[in-house]
Backbone bond lengths (Angstrom), bond angles and torsions (degrees), N, CA, C in turn:
res aa  C-N    CA-C-N  psi(-1)  N-CA   C-N-CA  omega(-1)  CA-C   N-CA-C  phi
1 M - - - 1.425 - - 1.527 114.54 -
2 N 1.263 116.84 143.22 1.550 120.99 179.76 1.506 108.39 -60.88
3 E 1.404 115.77 134.99 1.388 119.91 -176.04 1.597 113.36 -56.24
4 K 1.327 117.24 -43.45 1.395 121.21 -177.64 1.573 109.86 -61.83
5 L 1.304 115.41 -46.27 1.414 120.73 -179.52 1.561 110.48 -63.35
6 F 1.359 117.52 -42.62 1.402 121.60 178.86 1.623 111.42 -59.85
7 A 1.329 110.30 -41.38 1.450 113.12 179.12 1.521 112.80 -69.77
8 A 1.266 112.56 -43.37 1.556 119.65 178.61 1.506 112.82 -58.34
9 L 1.244 117.61 -40.10 1.476 118.60 177.66 1.527 114.80 -63.33
10 Q 1.372 113.56 -28.28 1.443 118.59 -178.24 1.530 110.89 -71.42
11 Y 1.286 121.19 -26.89 1.423 124.83 175.74 1.562 112.09 -62.64
12 I 1.290 116.03 -32.72 1.484 118.79 -176.71 1.524 111.76 -101.16
13 T 1.290 116.76 -4.13 1.452 120.42 177.52 1.515 111.51 -74.67
14 P 1.308 123.33 136.30 1.523 120.67 173.97 1.501 109.00 -71.36
15 Q 1.365 115.77 88.51 1.463 118.38 -169.10 1.432 114.35 -62.16
16 H 1.348 118.25 -46.72 1.512 123.08 -179.61 1.425 109.93 -69.92
17 G 1.346 125.05 -42.95 1.381 122.47 179.91 1.520 112.00 -61.14
18 L 1.298 115.46 -42.36 1.505 120.83 -178.65 1.476 108.44 -64.06
19 S 1.363 117.93 -41.50 1.463 120.92 -175.51 1.539 111.82 -70.74
20 R 1.422 114.34 -36.70 1.499 112.99 177.68 1.534 111.39 -71.20
21 A 1.333 116.04 -30.58 1.455 120.01 173.85 1.519 112.88 -59.13
22 A 1.402 111.43 -48.50 1.447 119.00 178.14 1.572 109.46 -58.92
23 G 1.323 118.47 -38.62 1.489 121.42 179.26 1.483 111.07 -65.72
24 W 1.282 119.51 -37.82 1.438 122.86 175.67 1.485 111.86 -61.83
25 L 1.351 116.65 -50.85 1.432 121.05 178.22 1.525 113.71 -62.48
26 A 1.292 113.60 -35.71 1.499 115.80 -178.38 1.593 113.58 -74.62
27 N 1.323 113.27 -10.50 1.501 116.50 178.75 1.557 110.32 -102.35
28 Q 1.284 117.90 0.53 1.485 120.04 179.16 1.560 113.93 -67.33
29 R 1.384 114.79 129.02 1.404 123.28 -177.87 1.552 115.96 -95.96
30 T 1.311 113.96 -5.58 1.492 115.32 179.62 1.580 107.70 -63.31
31 D 1.365 113.40 129.14 1.403 117.93 -169.21 1.532 113.76 -56.05
32 W 1.336 116.22 -51.50 1.506 120.67 -175.25 1.547 110.37 -63.17
33 I 1.310 114.89 -31.66 1.543 113.45 175.29 1.524 115.12 -73.76
34 K 1.308 112.15 -48.69 1.523 112.07 -172.33 1.563 109.40 -74.74
35 N 1.365 114.01 -37.40 1.465 116.20 -179.25 1.516 113.23 -62.95
36 H 1.344 116.09 -44.28 1.494 121.16 177.63 1.512 108.22 -60.09
37 F 1.310 118.07 -47.86 1.444 124.73 -175.01 1.564 107.75 -60.98
38 I 1.277 119.22 -49.79 1.488 122.96 -175.59 1.448 107.74 -65.87
39 E 1.305 121.75 -50.09 1.510 124.09 -178.25 1.533 111.38 -59.59
40 W 1.322 115.78 -43.99 1.434 115.95 174.59 1.476 116.89 -60.82
41 F 1.294 114.32 -40.08 1.511 120.44 175.94 1.478 113.78 -63.02
42 I 1.329 117.72 -43.60 1.447 120.31 177.19 1.545 109.36 -59.42
43 Q 1.359 116.70 -46.45 1.494 115.46 -177.08 1.475 112.68 -71.69
44 R 1.383 115.85 -35.51 1.507 118.80 178.91 1.441 114.03 -63.72
45 Y 1.353 119.64 -42.47 1.429 121.25 -175.63 1.547 115.63 -105.58
46 G 1.312 117.53 2.13 1.456 118.90 177.25 1.508 113.22 65.54
47 V 1.339 113.01 44.80 1.506 118.66 178.81 1.618 109.53 -71.64
48 D 1.389 113.55 130.02 1.421 117.89 179.64 1.515 110.24 -87.51
49 M 1.419 117.33 103.65 1.458 116.86 -176.21 1.503 110.06 -85.58
50 S 1.263 122.02 -6.31 1.460 122.74 178.61 1.511 109.80 -67.17
51 E 1.372 119.90 -19.45 1.435 123.33 178.39 1.570 110.86 -86.34
52 A 1.284 117.80 -16.56 1.487 121.16 -173.11 1.577 107.62 -77.78
53 L 1.412 108.28 144.91 1.457 115.16 176.54 1.585 111.93 -59.39
54 E 1.358 111.36 -39.56 1.471 117.38 172.32 1.564 107.59 -111.72
55 E 1.259 115.12 111.01 1.455 124.49 -176.72 1.500 115.20 -75.95
56 N 1.316 118.08 -30.21 1.368 124.33 -172.82 1.657 109.59 -78.32
57 P 1.321 116.41 112.34 1.490 115.39 -173.66 1.537 112.15 -64.55
58 R 1.354 117.57 -27.85 1.452 119.26 -179.55 1.566 115.89 -78.24
59 A 1.291 113.44 -3.95 1.527 119.18 178.80 1.558 111.49 -78.88
60 Y 1.285 113.94 -17.97 1.513 118.96 -177.00 1.468 112.54 -76.23
61 A 1.310 117.25 136.87 1.530 124.21 -175.30 1.474 111.20 -64.22
62 H 1.335 119.52 -36.72 1.493 121.69 172.99 1.507 107.65 -162.43
63 F 1.227 119.32 -178.28 1.479 127.63 -171.68 1.485 108.54 -58.71
64 N 1.342 118.63 -46.75 1.462 119.06 -176.40 1.548 111.76 -66.29
65 D 1.250 115.65 -33.84 1.450 121.73 172.20 1.512 112.62 -55.59
66 F 1.313 116.01 -43.52 1.458 121.11 178.17 1.515 110.19 -75.88
67 F 1.301 121.44 -38.80 1.393 122.82 -176.66 1.581 113.88 -65.66
68 T 1.351 113.28 -30.08 1.396 117.00 -178.25 1.583 110.19 -103.83
69 R 1.334 113.06 26.72 1.430 122.04 -170.62 1.500 110.71 -57.70
70 A 1.321 114.95 145.04 1.552 119.22 172.66 1.580 109.83 -79.13
71 L 1.297 112.16 159.90 1.495 120.46 -175.90 1.495 104.43 -107.91
72 K 1.356 115.61 161.31 1.437 119.33 173.54 1.560 110.33 -65.34
73 P 1.323 118.30 150.87 1.430 121.85 -171.72 1.579 113.42 -56.60
74 D 1.314 119.11 -29.62 1.481 118.73 179.88 1.535 113.40 -98.79
75 A 1.373 116.62 9.01 1.451 118.22 -178.16 1.468 116.42 -66.98
76 R 1.408 117.17 -31.60 1.429 122.33 -177.32 1.532 108.12 -129.57
77 P 1.341 118.56 83.02 1.439 119.93 174.93 1.549 111.52 -53.65
78 L 1.364 115.53 140.20 1.532 118.82 -178.30 1.522 103.75 -100.20
79 D 1.311 113.14 132.07 1.433 120.13 166.63 1.521 116.03 -52.47
80 A 1.330 117.63 109.85 1.466 118.64 -170.66 1.580 113.14 -83.43
81 S 1.313 121.70 2.16 1.508 121.15 179.31 1.438 110.48 -63.60
82 A 1.332 119.10 133.01 1.422 124.35 -178.65 1.504 112.59 -64.78
83 D 1.294 116.63 -23.46 1.523 122.14 -177.50 1.562 113.30 -95.21
84 S 1.302 117.86 -1.97 1.464 120.24 -171.09 1.513 115.59 -82.21
85 I 1.312 110.06 148.19 1.533 118.73 169.86 1.484 105.71 -107.09
86 V 1.270 120.61 124.78 1.485 120.32 -173.23 1.562 111.99 -102.81
87 C 1.299 116.82 153.71 1.455 117.33 173.86 1.530 112.37 -62.39
88 P 1.286 115.65 135.71 1.477 119.92 -178.56 1.431 115.98 -76.26
89 A 1.261 118.85 -20.38 1.477 123.02 -171.87 1.524 112.73 -156.60
90 D 1.359 118.42 160.29 1.412 120.19 166.25 1.520 107.85 -72.77
91 G 1.306 114.34 158.87 1.494 115.62 -179.68 1.558 109.48 142.57
92 A 1.213 119.26 -142.52 1.472 124.55 -178.06 1.554 108.67 -146.79
93 I 1.347 113.50 147.20 1.445 116.50 177.60 1.560 105.56 -71.48
94 S 1.353 110.55 126.28 1.482 114.52 172.50 1.615 107.31 -83.93
95 Q 1.291 117.87 -53.22 1.408 124.63 170.92 1.489 108.96 -152.15
96 L 1.388 117.34 158.57 1.393 122.54 165.99 1.473 112.82 -157.73
97 G 1.335 117.17 153.86 1.485 118.45 -175.62 1.586 110.68 161.70
98 A 1.265 111.32 -152.58 1.427 119.11 -178.01 1.544 113.13 -91.34
99 I 1.331 118.95 144.93 1.337 126.75 170.30 1.578 109.11 -81.65
100 E 1.302 118.55 109.44 1.483 118.83 -173.32 1.515 111.35 -114.76
101 D 1.269 111.58 120.29 1.517 122.26 -178.78 1.520 112.51 53.86
102 G 1.370 112.16 43.46 1.401 123.43 176.58 1.571 113.94 70.76
103 R 1.310 114.94 18.85 1.499 120.76 -178.56 1.521 109.36 -120.37
104 I 1.405 112.55 145.00 1.497 120.19 -179.70 1.505 104.82 -120.81
105 F 1.428 113.74 136.37 1.474 122.04 -173.59 1.502 103.94 -80.89
106 Q 1.310 115.92 129.89 1.435 126.31 177.60 1.491 109.90 -100.30
107 A 1.293 121.62 -55.06 1.447 128.81 -178.40 1.494 105.90 -162.99
108 K 1.384 115.25 178.15 1.449 118.97 -175.55 1.601 104.58 -63.24
109 G 1.411 114.45 126.97 1.460 121.40 179.85 1.499 111.98 75.68
110 Q 1.296 124.57 7.61 1.433 125.87 -176.00 1.523 108.81 -129.08
111 L 1.338 114.15 120.93 1.411 118.94 174.49 1.573 107.36 -136.41
112 Y 1.387 112.96 160.62 1.456 118.60 177.61 1.576 106.69 -143.75
113 T 1.327 120.06 163.44 1.424 119.87 -174.68 1.580 109.36 -96.95
114 T 1.287 109.72 158.43 1.499 116.38 178.65 1.615 106.10 -72.83
115 R 1.288 117.27 -32.87 1.512 117.94 178.42 1.498 111.22 -60.48
116 E 1.401 113.10 -48.63 1.461 118.20 178.66 1.463 113.77 -58.26
117 L 1.334 115.50 -44.12 1.554 121.41 179.36 1.520 114.90 -57.47
118 L 1.411 111.15 -43.13 1.379 115.19 -176.85 1.479 119.87 -89.96
119 G 1.364 115.27 6.38 1.450 120.41 169.50 1.514 115.15 107.51
120 G 1.324 115.22 11.12 1.561 119.94 173.01 1.438 115.40 100.20
121 S 1.334 118.48 -1.41 1.447 119.98 177.91 1.543 116.54 -79.72
122 E 1.274 119.01 114.70 1.439 120.27 -179.80 1.512 112.83 -68.71
123 A 1.354 116.47 -32.50 1.497 119.41 -177.83 1.546 109.80 -72.74
124 L 1.338 113.81 -34.01 1.575 114.94 179.09 1.424 108.40 -76.65
125 A 1.427 120.01 -39.91 1.463 116.57 176.85 1.532 113.52 -63.81
126 A 1.348 117.38 -31.67 1.446 117.62 -179.82 1.595 117.12 -63.73
127 E 1.402 110.00 -24.53 1.494 113.15 173.75 1.529 112.89 -64.06
128 F 1.279 121.07 -17.13 1.411 124.40 -178.11 1.491 112.74 -113.30
129 D 1.356 121.65 15.48 1.407 127.61 -179.75 1.560 103.99 -61.14
130 Q 1.334 112.64 136.31 1.537 123.75 178.63 1.546 111.06 50.74
131 G 1.335 114.55 27.44 1.451 113.98 174.67 1.484 112.74 -91.07
132 Q 1.329 115.91 -149.44 1.424 123.19 -175.66 1.590 111.26 -127.38
133 F 1.326 113.85 145.38 1.456 117.94 176.92 1.555 108.42 -130.84
134 A 1.292 111.95 155.56 1.535 118.57 171.00 1.513 107.18 -144.04
135 T 1.337 116.62 133.84 1.466 125.01 -175.26 1.481 106.47 -120.68
136 V 1.422 110.38 120.43 1.517 117.03 -176.13 1.595 106.47 -114.22
137 Y 1.307 116.66 124.84 1.516 122.48 178.03 1.554 106.60 -95.77
138 L 1.320 115.55 126.13 1.450 120.93 -179.11 1.598 103.77 -98.46
139 S 1.295 117.67 114.68 1.556 120.46 175.37 1.501 105.97 -81.00
140 P 1.458 111.71 169.76 1.435 116.02 -176.01 1.521 118.61 -62.24
141 K 1.382 120.56 -23.69 1.345 121.15 -177.98 1.566 113.32 -83.57
142 D 1.316 115.68 -12.62 1.470 121.03 -174.71 1.540 115.85 -72.12
143 Y 1.370 111.45 159.11 1.485 119.01 170.00 1.510 105.23 -68.85
144 H 1.396 115.97 130.74 1.489 118.15 -170.10 1.541 117.15 -111.75
145 R 1.223 112.73 28.94 1.576 119.62 166.32 1.498 107.37 -94.93
146 V 1.319 111.85 145.99 1.457 120.91 179.11 1.525 107.63 -116.24
147 H 1.414 113.56 131.22 1.394 122.69 -171.80 1.493 111.49 -116.40
148 M 1.297 114.43 161.98 1.542 119.16 -178.54 1.525 111.87 -69.59
149 P 1.365 120.18 121.35 1.460 121.25 172.97 1.517 114.19 -64.26
150 F 1.371 114.60 -31.94 1.448 122.11 178.61 1.479 107.26 -149.44
151 G 1.339 117.60 148.97 1.479 120.01 175.93 1.497 117.29 -61.97
152 G 1.365 114.65 145.25 1.508 114.67 174.84 1.497 111.13 -176.04
153 Q 1.306 115.65 174.08 1.425 121.91 -175.64 1.568 108.36 -106.96
154 L 1.284 118.67 130.12 1.507 124.62 -176.06 1.537 109.54 -63.38
155 R 1.263 118.79 120.56 1.461 124.11 173.42 1.499 116.54 -91.75
156 T 1.369 111.04 -54.36 1.522 121.21 -168.64 1.561 109.04 -147.87
157 T 1.258 114.74 147.46 1.478 121.68 163.88 1.579 109.63 -121.84
158 V 1.273 115.33 146.98 1.458 120.74 175.14 1.486 108.53 -133.67
159 A 1.276 115.81 113.44 1.517 122.36 174.89 1.462 109.81 -93.16
160 I 1.354 116.24 119.49 1.413 122.31 -173.48 1.508 114.73 -118.05
161 P 1.327 119.84 118.61 1.421 121.13 179.46 1.555 110.97 -70.79
162 G 1.287 115.77 163.33 1.417 120.56 179.93 1.486 116.11 168.85
163 D 1.341 122.62 -164.59 1.420 128.80 -177.39 1.589 106.70 -74.14
164 L 1.349 110.17 173.82 1.466 114.12 176.97 1.633 106.54 -137.43
165 F 1.387 111.60 59.29 1.484 114.96 171.08 1.508 112.28 -68.09
166 S 1.311 116.67 156.07 1.466 117.34 165.85 1.504 110.30 -59.28
167 V 1.344 115.77 159.43 1.453 120.74 -176.62 1.459 113.40 -117.33
168 N 1.320 116.27 14.20 1.508 117.81 -177.60 1.521 110.49 -75.93
169 T 1.343 112.57 177.11 1.498 118.12 -175.17 1.528 112.77 -56.87
170 A 1.259 116.24 -44.66 1.486 119.58 -176.52 1.464 112.24 -63.09
171 T 1.284 122.01 -37.50 1.489 125.40 173.39 1.475 110.91 -70.91
172 A 1.254 120.77 -41.91 1.449 123.27 -179.34 1.426 107.70 -59.59
173 N 1.334 122.10 -43.46 1.437 124.87 176.26 1.430 117.40 -60.58
174 Q 1.383 117.49 -24.76 1.480 118.84 -170.77 1.464 114.14 -114.99
175 V 1.346 121.47 -22.20 1.456 120.15 -173.13 1.516 108.32 -104.29
176 P 1.305 118.75 118.57 1.452 122.22 -177.03 1.551 107.91 -64.27
177 R 1.357 113.38 142.82 1.442 124.60 173.14 1.592 110.41 52.05
178 L 1.259 116.61 42.06 1.518 121.97 -168.41 1.528 109.02 -62.11
179 F 1.329 121.84 -42.17 1.490 121.93 -174.50 1.448 112.27 -80.94
180 S 1.350 118.16 -19.89 1.527 120.67 178.84 1.522 110.24 -97.34
181 R 1.379 118.37 2.90 1.432 116.74 176.41 1.546 108.63 -116.93
182 N 1.260 120.64 -15.15 1.469 122.57 174.96 1.560 112.91 -76.21
183 E 1.301 115.41 150.28 1.474 121.83 172.92 1.579 111.77 -51.89
184 R 1.282 120.97 137.15 1.451 118.49 -172.68 1.521 110.76 -161.63
185 L 1.302 116.26 163.20 1.436 122.52 176.45 1.557 106.68 -124.09
186 V 1.331 116.97 122.66 1.469 125.76 178.28 1.570 104.60 -97.89
187 A 1.318 113.65 130.49 1.549 119.75 171.02 1.414 109.64 -122.04
188 I 1.285 121.17 119.17 1.507 126.36 179.98 1.567 108.47 -103.45
189 F 1.367 108.87 121.32 1.454 114.56 177.60 1.575 110.78 -113.01
190 D 1.372 116.54 144.76 1.471 119.28 174.69 1.607 103.62 -96.56
191 T 1.328 113.74 127.95 1.454 121.09 -178.94 1.466 111.11 -122.15
192 D 1.435 115.06 179.61 1.423 118.20 176.22 1.577 112.02 -72.56
193 I 1.315 114.78 -9.81 1.458 117.61 -178.26 1.563 106.89 -119.66
194 G 1.300 118.60 30.75 1.435 120.63 174.30 1.533 112.13 94.33
195 P 1.234 115.92 -171.36 1.578 121.06 -177.36 1.518 112.93 -63.68
196 M 1.345 121.43 141.20 1.340 124.56 169.69 1.544 109.63 -130.92
197 A 1.332 116.85 126.76 1.411 118.87 175.48 1.600 109.39 -101.92
198 V 1.259 114.61 141.36 1.549 124.35 170.36 1.434 105.88 -124.01
199 V 1.319 116.87 112.79 1.474 123.84 179.88 1.499 108.92 -109.05
200 L 1.351 112.58 124.69 1.490 120.30 176.99 1.408 107.18 -107.43
201 V 1.428 113.75 114.62 1.514 122.79 -171.29 1.432 109.81 -95.67
202 G 1.301 123.28 129.99 1.376 124.54 172.65 1.460 115.51 -82.02
203 A 1.321 119.87 167.65 1.468 125.17 -172.05 1.481 111.63 -154.41
204 M 1.313 116.75 168.71 1.425 121.99 178.95 1.549 111.30 -58.42
205 I 1.313 115.38 131.29 1.496 127.99 -174.90 1.459 115.52 61.29
206 V 1.395 115.59 13.36 1.567 116.93 162.78 1.449 106.52 -71.29
207 A 1.278 115.01 126.65 1.511 122.73 -172.23 1.621 111.28 -86.00
208 G 1.254 111.70 -13.83 1.475 114.52 -178.81 1.474 113.55 166.09
209 I 1.322 116.37 156.56 1.480 125.48 170.45 1.508 110.84 -118.92
210 E 1.335 114.23 134.04 1.468 120.18 -178.11 1.523 109.18 -121.02
211 T 1.320 112.63 152.20 1.558 118.05 165.50 1.520 109.51 -121.39
212 V 1.292 112.19 156.61 1.540 114.80 177.99 1.508 114.27 -71.75
213 W 1.316 118.47 -15.45 1.441 117.64 -178.35 1.573 109.96 -103.08
214 G 1.337 118.87 -11.83 1.479 114.68 -177.05 1.519 113.10 -137.90
215 G 1.339 116.64 2.58 1.441 116.84 -179.00 1.633 111.22 74.49
216 E 1.380 113.10 -152.83 1.371 119.33 -174.14 1.569 109.39 -71.02
217 V 1.374 114.12 135.70 1.497 120.67 179.93 1.515 109.18 -124.91
218 A 1.318 118.44 -1.15 1.468 118.84 175.24 1.518 108.17 -124.49
219 P 1.263 120.73 141.34 1.517 130.04 13.38 1.574 107.68 -70.40
220 I 1.344 110.63 138.43 1.499 121.42 -177.03 1.552 107.20 -88.03
221 K 1.405 113.78 142.75 1.429 120.01 -178.88 1.563 108.47 -63.45
222 R 1.444 115.87 173.75 1.358 118.83 -171.64 1.600 114.78 -82.91
223 T 1.291 116.29 -7.59 1.492 121.10 175.36 1.611 106.68 -117.76
224 I 1.317 111.94 154.37 1.495 120.37 178.76 1.543 104.61 -63.77
225 Q 1.382 112.83 131.72 1.486 121.00 177.77 1.511 107.54 -120.09
226 T 1.419 114.19 119.00 1.452 122.94 -176.69 1.550 107.46 -111.35
227 R 1.345 115.18 132.59 1.472 118.34 178.83 1.525 104.68 -128.09
228 D 1.360 110.82 129.80 1.438 119.31 174.65 1.583 113.56 -100.15
229 F 1.339 113.14 117.09 1.492 115.11 -176.19 1.393 115.32 -93.62
230 R 1.328 122.19 1.27 1.510 124.35 -178.30 1.470 113.57 -62.06
231 P 1.441 118.40 -44.44 1.493 117.39 178.77 1.534 116.59 -67.65
232 R 1.341 115.87 -13.76 1.448 120.76 -175.53 1.536 109.06 -91.44
233 A 1.323 117.21 -179.33 1.429 121.79 173.68 1.494 110.95 -56.03
234 P 1.289 126.16 128.62 1.405 123.09 -175.94 1.507 116.93 -58.56
235 I 1.349 118.39 137.74 1.446 123.02 177.66 1.589 106.49 -109.35
236 T 1.297 113.06 105.92 1.454 118.51 -178.20 1.487 113.36 -114.32
237 L 1.253 126.70 122.62 1.383 130.66 177.06 1.525 112.01 -114.97
238 N 1.324 113.53 137.57 1.434 119.50 178.98 1.603 110.04 -82.79
239 K 1.348 113.41 165.68 1.400 118.30 172.06 1.493 110.83 -56.50
240 G 1.372 113.80 133.73 1.529 115.07 176.74 1.624 111.78 87.30
241 E 1.212 119.73 -14.69 1.448 121.06 173.17 1.558 112.64 -69.53
242 E 1.360 117.22 142.45 1.384 120.63 175.89 1.613 110.50 -59.92
243 M 1.272 117.56 138.50 1.430 118.52 170.16 1.534 114.34 -123.50
244 G 1.392 116.36 -16.79 1.442 116.65 179.74 1.474 111.01 -171.86
245 R 1.323 117.63 176.36 1.436 118.69 179.00 1.571 108.27 -154.50
246 F 1.380 111.63 159.47 1.454 119.23 178.55 1.532 105.97 -108.88
247 K 1.397 114.47 140.65 1.441 119.84 170.51 1.568 103.93 -100.95
248 L 1.294 115.41 93.93 1.467 128.88 -167.35 1.565 106.52 85.03
249 G 1.292 115.97 157.74 1.455 125.12 -157.13 1.518 112.04 -78.01
250 S 1.346 116.90 159.40 1.445 122.51 -179.30 1.491 111.75 -164.89
251 T 1.368 115.84 -139.47 1.443 120.52 -176.60 1.566 110.54 -143.88
252 A 1.305 115.00 140.08 1.523 119.17 167.33 1.445 109.60 -115.72
253 I 1.384 110.72 139.42 1.493 121.79 178.26 1.524 109.26 -117.06
254 V 1.278 116.02 134.68 1.468 119.71 177.12 1.466 112.12 -121.45
255 L 1.349 117.01 133.26 1.417 123.09 -177.59 1.591 112.61 -123.02
256 F 1.313 115.98 139.61 1.453 118.72 174.38 1.578 105.63 -130.92
257 G 1.289 114.94 162.37 1.495 122.19 -178.90 1.464 111.67 -78.05
258 K 1.336 115.90 177.53 1.468 122.35 -179.31 1.485 113.43 -64.23
259 D 1.323 111.06 140.46 1.590 122.90 177.18 1.690 109.62 50.25
260 R 1.353 110.07 44.03 1.470 109.98 -177.41 1.564 108.18 -117.37
261 V 1.347 119.30 -28.67 1.471 119.87 -176.88 1.578 105.78 -140.67
262 R 1.231 111.62 163.05 1.570 123.56 169.80 1.458 106.53 -134.90
263 W 1.336 114.48 125.14 1.503 123.22 175.28 1.406 112.23 -70.82
264 D 1.290 120.35 143.98 1.515 125.25 173.58 1.554 109.07 -65.99
265 E 1.306 113.20 126.66 1.567 119.82 -177.59 1.464 112.45 -59.99
266 A 1.354 118.81 -18.15 1.507 117.54 175.40 1.437 113.86 -70.20
267 Y 1.354 120.06 -16.16 1.415 121.17 -177.44 1.507 111.92 -92.11
268 Q 1.305 119.16 114.25 1.434 126.59 170.63 1.506 113.97 -124.80
269 A 1.234 118.64 167.93 1.533 124.40 177.53 1.551 106.99 -51.04
270 G 1.291 112.21 127.42 1.531 116.31 173.53 1.521 106.42 102.37
271 R 1.318 124.00 -20.53 1.549 118.41 -178.65 1.385 112.95 -76.96
272 G 1.347 113.48 137.61 1.407 122.39 177.26 1.496 115.24 -61.85
273 T 1.335 121.85 149.90 1.428 129.48 176.06 1.574 113.15 -124.32
274 R 1.353 111.25 148.09 1.428 113.25 173.32 1.513 104.60 -129.75
275 M 1.339 117.99 134.17 1.418 121.79 -177.68 1.536 111.31 -58.21
276 G 1.398 111.26 127.10 1.425 116.48 -179.99 1.480 114.97 106.51
277 E 1.272 119.66 -18.41 1.492 126.60 176.16 1.443 108.44 -67.61
278 R 1.367 115.88 152.36 1.457 117.61 178.90 1.556 107.71 -75.73
279 L 1.320 117.72 123.58 1.411 123.59 179.40 1.542 112.81 -100.08
280 G 1.421 114.59 -20.02 1.419 121.54 175.71 1.491 112.73 -178.10
281 V 1.291 117.51 -168.81 1.533 117.31 178.39 1.510 108.77 -134.88
282 R 1.357 116.88 156.19 1.431 118.97 172.96 1.492 110.31 -76.55
283 L 1.334 114.40 157.04 1.483 119.87 -177.92 1.553 108.01 -100.14
């Protein structure tokens, strides 16, 4: 389908209603429904079940259980270098590079601001001025748990309501400010190299976003919800530990501050990623 037509159709699609219906279907436990759905999905997208901790598709309680499946312990070796920043998820690099004048590159002719992405806070956006960003798109066949690119202590989460456009390349090329207008969860961590943001972006038919510390956070309420975790018992996650997951695919965006990291030159837009591989190094 033509990119412009594909994007235009999404403006008139009942995005939230369709996504909630997909969530209902993905949680169905009736054997003939969930088994047919899972087996069709594996064949359609070429999912490699040999990597899964549970290889039998029919052993999963429902489609979401299958979609957020755990992998075998040795399926994703973690880069052990002390100075490495690792890929947070399987997928492909949508874009990565410098945050210039408070703006992040989305696609040719498309930019959005760090302030918009992070929920409107100028002070929070300023922590990432002239820093670095990496956007990872998770396709349907990928492993859909998101892991820590670098170790840190959770400071704040910001749950931001919004649209639910698809987040594939075609839509990123056509929909202005895509990642800063879709529903998303921002997690801010304090690390040895300054602040790190991991943004989990919702999308059409994504049935939910979960975190390891709070469970399901989507569907997100109609107003921005900010939670400060510093007065609570500290939540510290090491590099490579799971921090969240998508029920159906979407996008993860990682931000670091100025002069904190350098991305590996091998990573360019379109290159595939595997969770745990070295994405860059600390400076």
